[in-house]
C-alpha positions as a printed Julia matrix, in Angstrom:
128×3 Matrix{Float64}:
  39.27  17.05  62.69
  36.94  14.43  61.38
  33.77  14.61  59.49
  31.82  14.1   62.93
  33.52  16.94  64.46
  33.17  19.09  61.31
  29.42  18.31  61.63
  29.24  19.52  65.09
  31.08  22.58  64.54
  29.58  23.64  61.19
  25.94  22.48  62.17
  25.51  20.32  59.14
  24.88  16.66  58.83
  28.05  14.55  58.04
  26.11  13.29  54.81
  25.54  16.81  53.69
  29.44  17.59  54.12
  30.18  14.44  52.19
  27.89  15.54  49.53
  29.48  19.19  49.63
  32.82  17.48  49.14
  31.71  15.25  46.29
  30.12  18.2   44.36
  33.35  20.06  44.9
  32.18  22.75  47.42
  34.62  21.72  50.06
  38.05  20.13  49.82
  39.44  18.78  53.03
  42.8   17.49  53.28
  43.37  13.77  53.72
  45.1   12.32  56.69
  47.77   9.59  56.11
  45.23   7.11  56.97
  43.09   8.36  53.98
  40.37  10.12  56.35
  39.18  13.56  55.68
  40.87  16.11  57.85
  38.79  19.33  58.06
  40.55  22.76  58.88
  39.19  25.72  60.59
  38.95  27.29  57.05
  36.76  24.23  55.92
  34.4   24.52  58.86
  34.09  28.5   58.04
  33.13  27.47  54.43
  30.74  24.64  55.76
  29.16  27.21  57.95
  28.86  29.72  55.16
  27.16  27.09  52.95
  24.8   26.2   55.92
  23.76  29.91  56.26
  23.44  30.26  52.28
  21.41  27.06  52.08
  19.25  28.39  54.91
  18.34  31.33  52.99
  17.36  29.23  50.15
  20.15  29.58  47.71
  20.46  26.93  45.26
  23.87  24.85  45.14
  24.97  26.82  41.87
  24.23  30.14  43.73
  26.21  28.93  46.72
  29.14  27.95  44.25
  29.07  31.52  42.85
  28.8   33.17  46.43
  31.55  31.11  47.85
  33.79  32.02  44.82
  33.06  35.77  45.25
  33.35  35.44  49.19
  36.95  34.15  48.53
  37.69  36.8   45.83
  38.91  39.92  47.72
  38.69  41.67  44.42
  35.04  40.94  43.84
  32.64  43.49  42.92
  29.73  43.89  45.34
  27.15  44.32  42.55
  27.97  40.7   41.53
  26.91  39.55  44.87
  23.91  41.82  45.0
  22.71  40.55  41.54
  22.58  36.96  42.91
  20.66  37.93  45.95
  18.39  40.2   44.0
  17.48  37.33  41.59
  17.06  35.01  44.7
  14.45  37.64  46.12
  12.66  37.81  42.83
  12.45  33.91  42.68
  11.16  33.78  46.41
   8.56  36.46  45.32
   7.56  34.17  42.49
   7.25  31.33  44.86
   5.18  33.27  47.19
   2.67  34.38  44.29
   2.49  30.69  43.27
   1.72  29.47  46.87
  -0.8   32.21  47.33
  -2.67  31.25  44.36
  -2.6   27.65  45.55
  -3.79  28.76  49.06
  -6.61  30.69  47.39
  -7.66  27.86  45.12
  -7.63  25.34  48.03
  -9.69  27.61  50.35
 -12.32  28.02  47.3
 -12.56  24.07  47.26
 -12.73  23.59  50.98
 -15.45  25.89  50.96
 -17.31  24.08  48.25
 -17.01  20.64  49.83
 -19.78  19.82  51.95
 -17.48  17.42  54.11
 -20.25  15.26  54.94
 -20.84  11.48  54.09
 -21.41  11.9   50.69
 -19.0   10.68  47.92
 -19.02  13.78  45.79
 -16.15  15.97  46.51
 -15.31  19.37  44.69
 -11.71  18.79  45.9
 -11.13  15.44  44.21
 -13.09  16.61  41.23
 -10.7   19.69  40.61
  -7.77  17.71  41.13
  -8.84  15.08  38.62
  -9.41  17.81  36.1
 -13.09  17.91  36.16
C-alpha cells in the first residue's frame, strides 16, 4: 500500500511516516516504480510507534522499544527499565510544571491588572 493508505491505517500523518523512514524506524519495500510499498507488518510498526510516541517516549526510546518488541528473546526487565526511566522523567517534568504554575499564580496575584504600566509579571520575566 502507498503512504496515504499507510497513514490512514496507522493513524499517523504521511509526513511523519516519511520521517520515520528517513531515520530508519521503518523500512518499506519499494515498488517497481520506486514508490514506497507498506506491508501489514509496516503498518503494525507504525501503529506501535504512534502509541509509544503518544505515551511520550522519545525517538531513541522508541527505537529501543521497537528492537525489544521484535526480539522474542528479550528480557522484560529491559522494557521495564525504559518505561520506569520515562515515568521518572515525566515526574520531573510535572514537578517543573507545578513550580512554574505556582510562580505564575503568585505573579498574577501580585499584578493589579489595571491601567498602570507597572507589572510584576514583566518585571520578574525581565529578571527584576
